[in-house]
N, C-alpha and C positions, 0 to 999 in steps of 0.2 A: 093731502096733492099739494104741489107746489104752486101751480100756476094757477089754481083755482083758488086759493087763500089768497093768491096775491092778486086777482082779478076781484075778489070782495073786498079787499082793501086800499085798490088803488087810488081809492078818492078820498079815504076815510082821513079826516085829519087827526094827528097823533104829535105829541111831542117831541122833539129832537134830541135824543140823549146827548148830553156831550162828547161822549167817546162815539159818534155815531160816525162811519166810515164816509168819506163824501165820494168815492169811487170804487168801482167794482173789483179792483185789481188791491185796494187797501185790504181787503177782507183776507186777502192771502199772504198779504206782506209780513206777519209775525209767524208763518208758517214752515216748519225746515224744509231745506230743499232736497230732493230725492234727485236720484242719478240712474238714469237709464240707459241701458249699451244699445249699440244700432241694432235692430230685430228684437229687442226684447218686448213684451205685451207688459202695457200698462196697464188694462184690464181686457176679460173676453168677452164675448157677446154671449150672452145668458147670466153673467156674473150679476150676484145683488147688488144695486146702484146706491152703496152707501157713502160715495164722497163725489165732490166737485173736483176737477183740475184747472190748473192755470200753466200753462206752458212758459217758462221762463228760458229756455234756450232749445236750439232745435228743431226737429221737423217730424212728425207724427203722422202716419195714415191710418183712418179710421177705415172698414170692410166688414163686409158681412160675406159669409159663405153661403151661397144657394144651391137648389136641391140638387143638381147636378154636381156640386162639387167646386164649381169655379167661384172664382176670388172675384167680387164686385166690390173697387171702392167706392168711398162716397167723399170722400172729402180727404182735405190734407190741413195740418195744423202748424201754426209757427208761433214764436216768441209773441205773446200777449193774449193769444186764444184762450178761451174758458169751454173745458169741457165737461159733458156729465150731466148738463142740465135738464132734465127729464120729466114726463107725469109718468112715467113707468117705473116700476119696483126694479125692474131687471135692465141694463145696459142691453141696448137693441143692436150693438155694433162690438167689435174689438179693436180696440186704439192700442198702436206697436210705432216704437220708435223707428224711422227710418235710417238718421243719424243718432250720435250721441246726445242725450236729451237731457234737461231739467225741467222740472216740476214741481208745485207746490200742491196740497192737498188739503181740505177742508170736509169735515163731515157733511153731508148735505142736510141734516137738521140743524148744524150750525148755520150752512148756509141759508137755508130757507126762513130761521127766524132772523137773520141778521136783515135778509131783504125786506121781507115783511115790515118787519119794524121801522124800516129807514124809506122817509120820503123821497131822498134823493135817489136811493139805488132802484127803486122801483122802475120809474122810468127806462133806467140803461138798461135792466135786466130785460124788460119789454121790449124795446128797440134792438136789443142782441137776439132776442127770440125772432122777430120781424125779420133780421137782417138774414138768419137760417132760413127760415120759410121762403124768402124770396131766393136765398141762393140755389135752395132746393128747387123752385120751380124754373130758375135759371137753367138746371143742371138736366131736367126732364123735355125742355125745348133743344137743347145743345145734343142731347140721344136721339129726341124722336126724329128731327127735322133737317140737323146739318151733315153735310158731306165729310170726309176724315178731313181734308184739307180743313174747312172750315172749324172742326172742332179742336183741331189742334192750332191754330190760328187764333181761335178764341182763348186757348188755354194760355199761351204765350204772351197774349194781348192782356190776360187779366195778371199776370207776374209783371209783367213791364210797368203795367199802372202800380203797381205794389212798389215797385223799386222807385217810382219816380216820386211816389208822395211819401215814401222816406227820406227824399234828398239826393237822390244817385244821381250824378251831374252825366251818367253816361249812360243808354240805353242798351244796358247789360243786363242778362235773365240769370240769374243764381238758381238750379234747380236741383234739390237734393233728391228728389225720388229718380229711379231707374225709369228707363222706356216702359219696362213691362208693366211698372206701376202707372205711367203714363195709359199706358194701354187698357189697364183694369179700371183707371177711372172714365178714361172716355168712349169705352165701349169699342175697342179695336183690338185688333192682333197687334205684336211685336214688331212683327214684319209691317204694319201698313205704316205705325210711327214711324218707323226706321227710313221707311222708302219715303213717306211724306218729307220727311224732315230733310233728306237727301234732294228731295225736288222743290223746297223752298229754300236750301242754300244754291241751287241751280238758277233760282230768277233772281238770287240777288236780294232776297229779302233778309237773310239771317245768314249769322255763319260760326260756326261752332269753335270758340276760341281755346279749348283743351281737347282733341278729336280723342285722346284717350279716357280720359274721365269723361267727358262728353256732358259737364253738367252747366260750362259757361256759357251763356249765347248770347251772342251780339245781333240786335236788330238792326240790319242795316237800312232798313226802307219801313219805318214805325206804319207810316201811312198806308204803304200798300199791305202790311201786314192786318189793319185795322180793314181795309177795302176786302182781302180773302178772308176774314172772319164772318163775311155775310150779313153784316147790319151795319148801313148807311152810316146811323146816330152814331156807331165806334169812330167812322172815319172821322165826322166832325169833333168828335170829343179829344180823339186823337192828337189833329193839328192844332186844338185849342190846349191840351197840355203840354205838347213841344213847344211850342210858344213860350207859355209859361215856365217850360224848365230852361229855355234860352235866355230868359230876362234873370231868372237864376244866377245863371253861369257867369252872364255879363258883370251882376253885382259881386 
């Protein structure tokens, strides 16, 4: 059990090997790149969890099929994300490419051995697991207490922050996923997603740059988007982020 072993050795003193990797992504650097076509699964729910994967390029969705046959998307993966770290012997979800994608894989045994033997990697993996737990809690709050408009605004706000963190000079959100993907992630119908986005356009909050593809969205009023997301803390954070973005533009 990976995390159990990890917890036992987290504070253990160990000599650092000369070839010890100093970041999580370096574990995958020497692995061959694998290519996925849009719609191609990386693995299925229930498959034996033999490998850990790093996304190099593209977007993937992870989902489960619940009892009545309905698809529930639990997350989207992008370049730099690592997937497959689990206590389970089998994958608990299906991972599938939304766009053409590139990944690298490492055997679970290699991954666990490298992390257990590396003082520098252990806290990085621990932090990543904590981030995933926090994201799962945020998703529970999103689905249990927010309206359709608040859910969609929260979703767009997350991708706007991601774009700003990547240094994008314009408040433009690039969404690889379809409206149906968004609906299955947000616990809504595709009709509700479409109506809500149309309503937000009418309010002047956003604008779809390519109506045919509907993947590029310009956030015209980021502060209002944060307000409509239903979290006052988001409003203040977004204002600070926009000020910082303005400073970067001037320099």
